[in-house]
TIVO-2410 file (N, C-alpha, C; in nm, 3 decimals):
# residues 143
REC num residu      c1      c2      c3 atome chaine
REC   1      M  -0.765   0.181   1.956     N      A
REC   1      M  -0.725   0.232   1.827    CA      A
REC   1      M  -0.833   0.323   1.769     C      A
REC   2      G  -0.956   0.298   1.803     N      A
REC   2      G  -1.064   0.378   1.749    CA      A
REC   2      G  -1.046   0.527   1.767     C      A
REC   3      Q  -0.981   0.566   1.876     N      A
REC   3      Q  -0.959   0.708   1.903    CA      A
REC   3      Q  -0.849   0.765   1.814     C      A
REC   4      H  -0.771   0.679   1.750     N      A
REC   4      H  -0.656   0.725   1.673    CA      A
REC   4      H  -0.667   0.695   1.524     C      A
REC   5      I  -0.780   0.638   1.480     N      A
REC   5      I  -0.790   0.597   1.340    CA      A
REC   5      I  -0.778   0.715   1.244     C      A
REC   6      E  -0.826   0.832   1.284     N      A
REC   6      E  -0.812   0.948   1.195    CA      A
REC   6      E  -0.666   0.984   1.174     C      A
REC   7      T  -0.586   0.973   1.279     N      A
REC   7      T  -0.442   1.000   1.267    CA      A
REC   7      T  -0.376   0.898   1.177     C      A
REC   8      V  -0.409   0.771   1.196     N      A
REC   8      V  -0.352   0.664   1.113    CA      A
REC   8      V  -0.395   0.684   0.968     C      A
REC   9      N  -0.521   0.712   0.944     N      A
REC   9      N  -0.568   0.733   0.807    CA      A
REC   9      N  -0.503   0.856   0.744     C      A
REC  10      A  -0.474   0.958   0.822     N      A
REC  10      A  -0.404   1.076   0.769    CA      A
REC  10      A  -0.263   1.037   0.726     C      A
REC  11      Q  -0.197   0.954   0.805     N      A
REC  11      Q  -0.062   0.910   0.769    CA      A
REC  11      Q  -0.064   0.822   0.645     C      A
REC  12      V  -0.163   0.735   0.635     N      A
REC  12      V  -0.176   0.649   0.517    CA      A
REC  12      V  -0.207   0.736   0.395     C      A
REC  13      A  -0.293   0.836   0.411     N      A
REC  13      A  -0.324   0.926   0.301    CA      A
REC  13      A  -0.200   1.001   0.254     C      A
REC  14      D  -0.113   1.039   0.348     N      A
REC  14      D   0.014   1.104   0.312    CA      A
REC  14      D   0.098   1.011   0.224     C      A
REC  15      L   0.099   0.883   0.255     N      A
REC  15      L   0.173   0.787   0.174    CA      A
REC  15      L   0.111   0.776   0.034     C      A
REC  16      G  -0.020   0.781   0.028     N      A
REC  16      G  -0.087   0.781  -0.102    CA      A
REC  16      G  -0.053   0.904  -0.183     C      A
REC  17      R  -0.045   1.020  -0.117     N      A
REC  17      R  -0.006   1.144  -0.186    CA      A
REC  17      R   0.138   1.136  -0.237     C      A
REC  18      A   0.224   1.069  -0.162     N      A
REC  18      A   0.362   1.050  -0.208    CA      A
REC  18      A   0.362   0.967  -0.336     C      A
REC  19      C   0.277   0.866  -0.342     N      A
REC  19      C   0.264   0.787  -0.465    CA      A
REC  19      C   0.210   0.874  -0.578     C      A
REC  20      Q   0.107   0.951  -0.550     N      A
REC  20      Q   0.048   1.039  -0.653    CA      A
REC  20      Q   0.154   1.134  -0.709     C      A
REC  21      A   0.241   1.184  -0.622     N      A
REC  21      A   0.341   1.282  -0.664    CA      A
REC  21      A   0.442   1.224  -0.763     C      A
REC  22      C   0.446   1.093  -0.777     N      A
REC  22      C   0.536   1.030  -0.874    CA      A
REC  22      C   0.484   1.045  -1.017     C      A
REC  23      F   0.364   1.097  -1.032     N      A
REC  23      F   0.302   1.109  -1.164    CA      A
REC  23      F   0.261   1.253  -1.189     C      A
REC  24      H   0.255   1.288  -1.317     N      A
REC  24      H   0.205   1.421  -1.354    CA      A
REC  24      H   0.058   1.431  -1.313     C      A
REC  25      P   0.011   1.551  -1.283     N      A
REC  25      P  -0.129   1.566  -1.241    CA      A
REC  25      P  -0.230   1.503  -1.337     C      A
REC  26      W  -0.206   1.510  -1.466     N      A
REC  26      W  -0.301   1.454  -1.562    CA      A
REC  26      W  -0.297   1.301  -1.566     C      A
REC  27      Q  -0.195   1.241  -1.503     N      A
REC  27      Q  -0.184   1.096  -1.497    CA      A
REC  27      Q  -0.244   1.040  -1.367     C      A
REC  28      Q  -0.271   1.126  -1.272     N      A
REC  28      Q  -0.317   1.081  -1.141    CA      A
REC  28      Q  -0.464   1.040  -1.146     C      A
REC  29      R  -0.493   0.929  -1.080     N      A
REC  29      R  -0.631   0.882  -1.069    CA      A
REC  29      R  -0.689   0.927  -0.936     C      A
REC  30      S  -0.819   0.931  -0.930     N      A
REC  30      S  -0.886   0.964  -0.804    CA      A
REC  30      S  -0.888   0.839  -0.716     C      A
REC  31      I  -0.820   0.850  -0.600     N      A
REC  31      I  -0.801   0.734  -0.513    CA      A
REC  31      I  -0.831   0.772  -0.369     C      A
REC  32      A  -0.904   0.685  -0.300     N      A
REC  32      A  -0.928   0.700  -0.156    CA      A
REC  32      A  -0.855   0.585  -0.087     C      A
REC  33      L  -0.785   0.617   0.020     N      A
REC  33      L  -0.700   0.520   0.088    CA      A
REC  33      L  -0.736   0.516   0.236     C      A
REC  34      F  -0.756   0.394   0.288     N      A
REC  34      F  -0.795   0.378   0.428    CA      A
REC  34      F  -0.719   0.263   0.494     C      A
REC  35      A  -0.685   0.281   0.621     N      A
REC  35      A  -0.629   0.175   0.703    CA      A
REC  35      A  -0.745   0.100   0.768     C      A
REC  36      V  -0.746  -0.031   0.751     N      A
REC  36      V  -0.852  -0.115   0.807    CA      A
REC  36      V  -0.794  -0.250   0.848     C      A
REC  37      P  -0.851  -0.312   0.950     N      A
REC  37      P  -0.809  -0.450   0.978    CA      A
REC  37      P  -0.878  -0.544   0.878     C      A
REC  38      L  -0.800  -0.626   0.811     N      A
REC  38      L  -0.856  -0.723   0.717    CA      A
REC  38      L  -0.852  -0.862   0.781     C      A
REC  39      S  -0.950  -0.942   0.750     N      A
REC  39      S  -0.955  -1.078   0.804    CA      A
REC  39      S  -0.833  -1.158   0.759     C      A
REC  40      H  -0.775  -1.229   0.853     N      A
REC  40      H  -0.661  -1.316   0.822    CA      A
REC  40      H  -0.697  -1.418   0.715     C      A
REC  41      R  -0.822  -1.458   0.713     N      A
REC  41      R  -0.868  -1.558   0.616    CA      A
REC  41      R  -0.856  -1.509   0.472     C      A
REC  42      L  -0.856  -1.378   0.452     N      A
REC  42      L  -0.841  -1.325   0.317    CA      A
REC  42      L  -0.700  -1.351   0.263     C      A
REC  43      G  -0.604  -1.358   0.352     N      A
REC  43      G  -0.466  -1.378   0.310    CA      A
REC  43      G  -0.407  -1.256   0.239     C      A
REC  44      L  -0.464  -1.138   0.266     N      A
REC  44      L  -0.419  -1.015   0.201    CA      A
REC  44      L  -0.380  -0.910   0.304     C      A
REC  45      D  -0.281  -0.830   0.269     N      A
REC  45      D  -0.242  -0.718   0.353    CA      A
REC  45      D  -0.306  -0.589   0.302     C      A
REC  46      G  -0.351  -0.591   0.180     N      A
REC  46      G  -0.416  -0.476   0.120    CA      A
REC  46      G  -0.502  -0.521   0.004     C      A
REC  47      V  -0.596  -0.435  -0.031     N      A
REC  47      V  -0.685  -0.466  -0.143    CA      A
REC  47      V  -0.721  -0.335  -0.213     C      A
REC  48      C  -0.738  -0.343  -0.342     N      A
REC  48      C  -0.772  -0.228  -0.423    CA      A
REC  48      C  -0.905  -0.258  -0.492     C      A
REC  49      N  -1.007  -0.176  -0.465     N      A
REC  49      N  -1.137  -0.195  -0.530    CA      A
REC  49      N  -1.145  -0.101  -0.650     C      A
REC  50      L  -1.129  -0.159  -0.768     N      A
REC  50      L  -1.129  -0.081  -0.892    CA      A
REC  50      L  -1.270  -0.045  -0.938     C      A
REC  51      Q  -1.371  -0.100  -0.872     N      A
REC  51      Q  -1.510  -0.076  -0.913    CA      A
REC  51      Q  -1.572   0.047  -0.849     C      A
REC  52      T  -1.498   0.115  -0.762     N      A
REC  52      T  -1.552   0.232  -0.694    CA      A
REC  52      T  -1.493   0.359  -0.755     C      A
REC  53      H  -1.561   0.469  -0.734     N      A
REC  53      H  -1.506   0.599  -0.773    CA      A
REC  53      H  -1.519   0.692  -0.654     C      A
REC  54      P  -1.410   0.738  -0.597     N      A
REC  54      P  -1.274   0.707  -0.639    CA      A
REC  54      P  -1.238   0.561  -0.614     C      A
REC  55      V  -1.132   0.514  -0.681     N      A
REC  55      V  -1.082   0.380  -0.654    CA      A
REC  55      V  -1.048   0.375  -0.505     C      A
REC  56      T  -1.086   0.267  -0.439     N      A
REC  56      T  -1.065   0.256  -0.294    CA      A
REC  56      T  -0.955   0.155  -0.264     C      A
REC  57      I  -0.859   0.200  -0.187     N      A
REC  57      I  -0.751   0.112  -0.140    CA      A
REC  57      I  -0.769   0.094   0.011     C      A
REC  58      L  -0.769  -0.032   0.053     N      A
REC  58      L  -0.774  -0.066   0.195    CA      A
REC  58      L  -0.645  -0.138   0.230     C      A
REC  59      V  -0.574  -0.089   0.331     N      A
REC  59      V  -0.450  -0.153   0.373    CA      A
REC  59      V  -0.459  -0.187   0.522     C      A
REC  60      D  -0.414  -0.306   0.555     N      A
REC  60      D  -0.411  -0.349   0.695    CA      A
REC  60      D  -0.272  -0.318   0.749     C      A
REC  61      V  -0.256  -0.197   0.802     N      A
REC  61      V  -0.126  -0.153   0.852    CA      A
REC  61      V  -0.085  -0.230   0.978     C      A
REC  62      G  -0.178  -0.298   1.040     N      A
REC  62      G  -0.144  -0.381   1.155    CA      A
REC  62      G  -0.062  -0.503   1.118     C      A
REC  63      R  -0.064  -0.542   0.992     N      A
REC  63      R   0.009  -0.658   0.944    CA      A
REC  63      R   0.153  -0.626   0.905     C      A
REC  64      V   0.183  -0.495   0.894     N      A
REC  64      V   0.310  -0.452   0.837    CA      A
REC  64      V   0.381  -0.360   0.936     C      A
REC  65      M   0.511  -0.375   0.946     N      A
REC  65      M   0.589  -0.286   1.032    CA      A
REC  65      M   0.575  -0.143   0.980     C      A
REC  66      P   0.561  -0.046   1.069     N      A
REC  66      P   0.537   0.093   1.026    CA      A
REC  66      P   0.637   0.145   0.924     C      A
REC  67      A   0.762   0.108   0.935     N      A
REC  67      A   0.863   0.156   0.840    CA      A
REC  67      A   0.835   0.107   0.698     C      A
REC  68      D   0.752   0.003   0.685     N      A
REC  68      D   0.723  -0.055   0.554    CA      A
REC  68      D   0.582  -0.026   0.504     C      A
REC  69      W   0.510   0.062   0.572     N      A
REC  69      W   0.375   0.095   0.525    CA      A
REC  69      W   0.379   0.147   0.381     C      A
REC  70      L   0.480   0.226   0.347     N      A
REC  70      L   0.488   0.282   0.213    CA      A
REC  70      L   0.497   0.172   0.107     C      A
REC  71      A   0.569   0.066   0.135     N      A
REC  71      A   0.581  -0.044   0.039    CA      A
REC  71      A   0.445  -0.106   0.011     C      A
REC  72      L   0.367  -0.129   0.115     N      A
REC  72      L   0.232  -0.185   0.098    CA      A
REC  72      L   0.143  -0.088   0.021     C      A
REC  73      V   0.146   0.038   0.057     N      A
REC  73      V   0.063   0.138  -0.011    CA      A
REC  73      V   0.104   0.149  -0.158     C      A
REC  74      A   0.233   0.149  -0.186     N      A
REC  74      A   0.280   0.161  -0.325    CA      A
REC  74      A   0.232   0.044  -0.409     C      A
REC  75      H   0.234  -0.076  -0.353     N      A
REC  75      H   0.186  -0.193  -0.427    CA      A
REC  75      H   0.039  -0.177  -0.465     C      A
REC  76      E  -0.042  -0.141  -0.367     N      A
REC  76      E  -0.185  -0.124  -0.395    CA      A
REC  76      E  -0.210  -0.003  -0.484     C      A
REC  77      Y  -0.131   0.102  -0.467     N      A
REC  77      Y  -0.144   0.220  -0.552    CA      A
REC  77      Y  -0.117   0.183  -0.698     C      A
REC  78      A  -0.019   0.097  -0.722     N      A
REC  78      A   0.012   0.055  -0.860    CA      A
REC  78      A  -0.110  -0.010  -0.924     C      A
REC  79      H  -0.182  -0.093  -0.847     N      A
REC  79      H  -0.306  -0.152  -0.899    CA      A
REC  79      H  -0.407  -0.043  -0.933     C      A
REC  80      A  -0.425   0.051  -0.842     N      A
REC  80      A  -0.522   0.159  -0.861    CA      A
REC  80      A  -0.485   0.245  -0.981     C      A
REC  81      H  -0.358   0.279  -0.993     N      A
REC  81      H  -0.313   0.365  -1.102    CA      A
REC  81      H  -0.335   0.296  -1.237     C      A
REC  82      L  -0.302   0.169  -1.243     N      A
REC  82      L  -0.316   0.094  -1.368    CA      A
REC  82      L  -0.462   0.064  -1.398     C      A
REC  83      G  -0.541   0.040  -1.293     N      A
REC  83      G  -0.683   0.014  -1.311    CA      A
REC  83      G  -0.716  -0.129  -1.349     C      A
REC  84      V  -0.622  -0.220  -1.325     N      A
REC  84      V  -0.648  -0.362  -1.353    CA      A
REC  84      V  -0.596  -0.447  -1.237     C      A
REC  85      P  -0.663  -0.559  -1.210     N      A
REC  85      P  -0.614  -0.649  -1.106    CA      A
REC  85      P  -0.498  -0.732  -1.159     C      A
REC  86      G  -0.438  -0.808  -1.071     N      A
REC  86      G  -0.330  -0.896  -1.112    CA      A
REC  86      G  -0.198  -0.822  -1.124     C      A
REC  87      H  -0.101  -0.891  -1.176     N      A
REC  87      H   0.035  -0.838  -1.181    CA      A
REC  87      H   0.095  -0.853  -1.321     C      A
REC  88      P   0.026  -0.799  -1.422     N      A
REC  88      P   0.080  -0.808  -1.558    CA      A
REC  88      P   0.203  -0.718  -1.574     C      A
REC  89      R   0.265  -0.725  -1.687     N      A
REC  89      R   0.386  -0.647  -1.714    CA      A
REC  89      R   0.363  -0.498  -1.689     C      A
REC  90      E   0.246  -0.448  -1.724     N      A
REC  90      E   0.216  -0.306  -1.703    CA      A
REC  90      E   0.217  -0.270  -1.554     C      A
REC  91      F   0.170  -0.363  -1.471     N      A
REC  91      F   0.176  -0.342  -1.327    CA      A
REC  91      F   0.320  -0.328  -1.281     C      A
REC  92      V   0.406  -0.416  -1.330     N      A
REC  92      V   0.548  -0.413  -1.294    CA      A
REC  92      V   0.609  -0.279  -1.334     C      A
REC  93      E   0.573  -0.228  -1.451     N      A
REC  93      E   0.626  -0.100  -1.497    CA      A
REC  93      E   0.580   0.015  -1.409     C      A
REC  94      V   0.453   0.016  -1.369     N      A
REC  94      V   0.403   0.121  -1.281    CA      A
REC  94      V   0.470   0.111  -1.144     C      A
REC  95      L   0.481  -0.011  -1.093     N      A
REC  95      L   0.546  -0.031  -0.963    CA      A
REC  95      L   0.693   0.011  -0.969     C      A
REC  96      A   0.761  -0.018  -1.078     N      A
REC  96      A   0.901   0.023  -1.093    CA      A
REC  96      A   0.912   0.175  -1.095     C      A
REC  97      H   0.818   0.242  -1.161     N      A
REC  97      H   0.816   0.388  -1.163    CA      A
REC  97      H   0.799   0.443  -1.021     C      A
REC  98      L   0.705   0.385  -0.946     N      A
REC  98      L   0.685   0.426  -0.807    CA      A
REC  98      L   0.809   0.400  -0.723     C      A
REC  99      A   0.870   0.284  -0.742     N      A
REC  99      A   0.988   0.248  -0.663    CA      A
REC  99      A   1.102   0.347  -0.686     C      A
REC 100      R   1.119   0.391  -0.810     N      A
REC 100      R   1.223   0.491  -0.837    CA      A
REC 100      R   1.192   0.622  -0.766     C      A
REC 101      G   1.067   0.665  -0.771     N      A
REC 101      G   1.028   0.791  -0.710    CA      A
REC 101      G   1.026   0.788  -0.558     C      A
REC 102      L   1.000   0.671  -0.501     N      A
REC 102      L   0.984   0.659  -0.356    CA      A
REC 102      L   1.104   0.591  -0.289     C      A
REC 103      N   1.203   0.557  -0.368     N      A
REC 103      N   1.324   0.492  -0.316    CA      A
REC 103      N   1.291   0.358  -0.249     C      A
REC 104      L   1.211   0.277  -0.318     N      A
REC 104      L   1.177   0.143  -0.270    CA      A
REC 104      L   1.256   0.041  -0.350     C      A
REC 105      R   1.289  -0.070  -0.286     N      A
REC 105      R   1.364  -0.175  -0.354    CA      A
REC 105      R   1.269  -0.277  -0.413     C      A
REC 106      L   1.297  -0.313  -0.538     N      A
REC 106      L   1.220  -0.415  -0.609    CA      A
REC 106      L   1.312  -0.525  -0.657     C      A
REC 107      P   1.254  -0.641  -0.689     N      A
REC 107      P   1.335  -0.742  -0.757    CA      A
REC 107      P   1.373  -0.688  -0.895     C      A
REC 108      P   1.467  -0.750  -0.963     N      A
REC 108      P   1.500  -0.705  -1.099    CA      A
REC 108      P   1.376  -0.716  -1.188     C      A
REC 109      L   1.363  -0.628  -1.283     N      A
REC 109      L   1.246  -0.630  -1.371    CA      A
REC 109      L   1.234  -0.761  -1.447     C      A
REC 110      S   1.342  -0.834  -1.457     N      A
REC 110      S   1.340  -0.964  -1.524    CA      A
REC 110      S   1.295  -1.078  -1.431     C      A
REC 111      A   1.264  -1.045  -1.306     N      A
REC 111      A   1.221  -1.147  -1.210    CA      A
REC 111      A   1.096  -1.217  -1.260     C      A
REC 112      P   1.079  -1.343  -1.221     N      A
REC 112      P   0.961  -1.418  -1.266    CA      A
REC 112      P   0.831  -1.357  -1.213     C      A
REC 113      P   0.721  -1.380  -1.283     N      A
REC 113      P   0.591  -1.324  -1.241    CA      A
REC 113      P   0.553  -1.355  -1.097     C      A
REC 114      A   0.598  -1.467  -1.043     N      A
REC 114      A   0.562  -1.505  -0.905    CA      A
REC 114      A   0.619  -1.408  -0.802     C      A
REC 115      C   0.717  -1.326  -0.838     N      A
REC 115      C   0.778  -1.231  -0.744    CA      A
REC 115      C   0.690  -1.108  -0.720     C      A
REC 116      W   0.609  -1.069  -0.816     N      A
REC 116      W   0.543  -0.940  -0.813    CA      A
REC 116      W   0.426  -0.928  -0.716     C      A
REC 117      P   0.354  -1.034  -0.682     N      A
REC 117      P   0.249  -1.017  -0.582    CA      A
REC 117      P   0.302  -0.975  -0.444     C      A
REC 118      A   0.431  -0.996  -0.417     N      A
REC 118      A   0.489  -0.962  -0.287    CA      A
REC 118      A   0.592  -0.849  -0.299     C      A
REC 119      A   0.584  -0.771  -0.404     N      A
REC 119      A   0.682  -0.663  -0.423    CA      A
REC 119      A   0.614  -0.527  -0.406     C      A
REC 120      P   0.687  -0.430  -0.349     N      A
REC 120      P   0.817  -0.443  -0.286    CA      A
REC 120      P   0.804  -0.520  -0.155     C      A
REC 121      A   0.912  -0.585  -0.118     N      A
REC 121      A   0.912  -0.665   0.005    CA      A
REC 121      A   0.894  -0.575   0.127     C      A
REC 122      Y   0.827  -0.625   0.227     N      A
REC 122      Y   0.811  -0.552   0.352    CA      A
REC 122      Y   0.804  -0.651   0.467     C      A
REC 123      A   0.837  -0.601   0.586     N      A
REC 123      A   0.837  -0.685   0.705    CA      A
REC 123      A   0.697  -0.690   0.766     C      A
REC 124      R   0.652  -0.811   0.792     N      A
REC 124      R   0.522  -0.830   0.857    CA      A
REC 124      R   0.540  -0.828   1.009     C      A
REC 125      T   0.433  -0.792   1.075     N      A
REC 125      T   0.434  -0.791   1.222    CA      A
REC 125      T   0.406  -0.932   1.274     C      A
REC 126      P   0.453  -0.963   1.394     N      A
REC 126      P   0.427  -1.096   1.450    CA      A
REC 126      P   0.281  -1.115   1.492     C      A
REC 127      D   0.213  -1.008   1.529     N      A
REC 127      D   0.074  -1.017   1.574    CA      A
REC 127      D  -0.007  -0.906   1.509     C      A
REC 128      P  -0.072  -0.932   1.396     N      A
REC 128      P  -0.146  -0.829   1.324    CA      A
REC 128      P  -0.257  -0.763   1.406     C      A
REC 129      H  -0.311  -0.833   1.503     N      A
REC 129      H  -0.419  -0.777   1.583    CA      A
REC 129      H  -0.371  -0.678   1.688     C      A
REC 130      A  -0.245  -0.688   1.726     N      A
REC 130      A  -0.192  -0.605   1.834    CA      A
REC 130      A  -0.204  -0.456   1.802     C      A
REC 131      F  -0.175  -0.418   1.679     N      A
REC 131      F  -0.184  -0.277   1.642    CA      A
REC 131      F  -0.326  -0.225   1.660     C      A
REC 132      W  -0.422  -0.301   1.610     N      A
REC 132      W  -0.561  -0.257   1.615    CA      A
REC 132      W  -0.617  -0.259   1.757     C      A
REC 133      Q  -0.555  -0.336   1.844     N      A
REC 133      Q  -0.596  -0.340   1.983    CA      A
REC 133      Q  -0.517  -0.242   2.068     C      A
REC 134      G  -0.431  -0.163   2.005     N      A
REC 134      G  -0.357  -0.059   2.076    CA      A
REC 134      G  -0.244  -0.109   2.162     C      A
REC 135      R  -0.190  -0.226   2.132     N      A
REC 135      R  -0.083  -0.280   2.216    CA      A
REC 135      R   0.041  -0.319   2.137     C      A
REC 136      A   0.064  -0.252   2.025     N      A
REC 136      A   0.183  -0.287   1.944    CA      A
REC 136      A   0.247  -0.163   1.886     C      A
REC 137      H   0.319  -0.184   1.779     N      A
REC 137      H   0.398  -0.080   1.714    CA      A
REC 137      H   0.317   0.047   1.689     C      A
REC 138      S   0.386   0.158   1.694     N      A
REC 138      S   0.324   0.287   1.668    CA      A
REC 138      S   0.335   0.322   1.520     C      A
REC 139      P   0.242   0.402   1.470     N      A
REC 139      P   0.252   0.445   1.331    CA      A
REC 139      P   0.376   0.533   1.312     C      A
REC 140      P   0.427   0.538   1.189     N      A
REC 140      P   0.542   0.624   1.165    CA      A
REC 140      P   0.503   0.770   1.183     C      A
REC 141      R   0.598   0.852   1.220     N      A
REC 141      R   0.571   0.994   1.237    CA      A
REC 141      R   0.576   1.063   1.102     C      A
REC 142      S   0.489   1.159   1.084     N      A
REC 142      S   0.488   1.236   0.961    CA      A
REC 142      S   0.613   1.322   0.954     C      A
REC 143      H   0.660   1.345   0.835     N      A
REC 143      H   0.779   1.427   0.815    CA      A
REC 143      H   0.743   1.572   0.803     C      A
***
């Protein structure tokens, strides 16, 4: 995978730009987005570091089916755009805005707070390490 990480990161960056395009230029935050393998012990598919400039988003694309990379990126992007951790009502509103612009499915806005840490839903891979070891699903093709 090491020989292809630039290609994967370019595809992930394209997904981040799609999220950015959902907002007016003056609303866009400075965000850096990278595909990285995250430790299973973290229990996370992505993380947003709000303490960096630009805000840094790390997504473990090996954990998610390629067709659903955008859902994972959009979730983390909502954290970065809002600039706060957790899933408060404002997070739900930003994520709903992204979902409309990116054609992603969300639970109803009236869904209980426990729904939002896993929204939008996406399919996980059976073996998260396989992608990083070069023996699993291929990244989605750029349009």
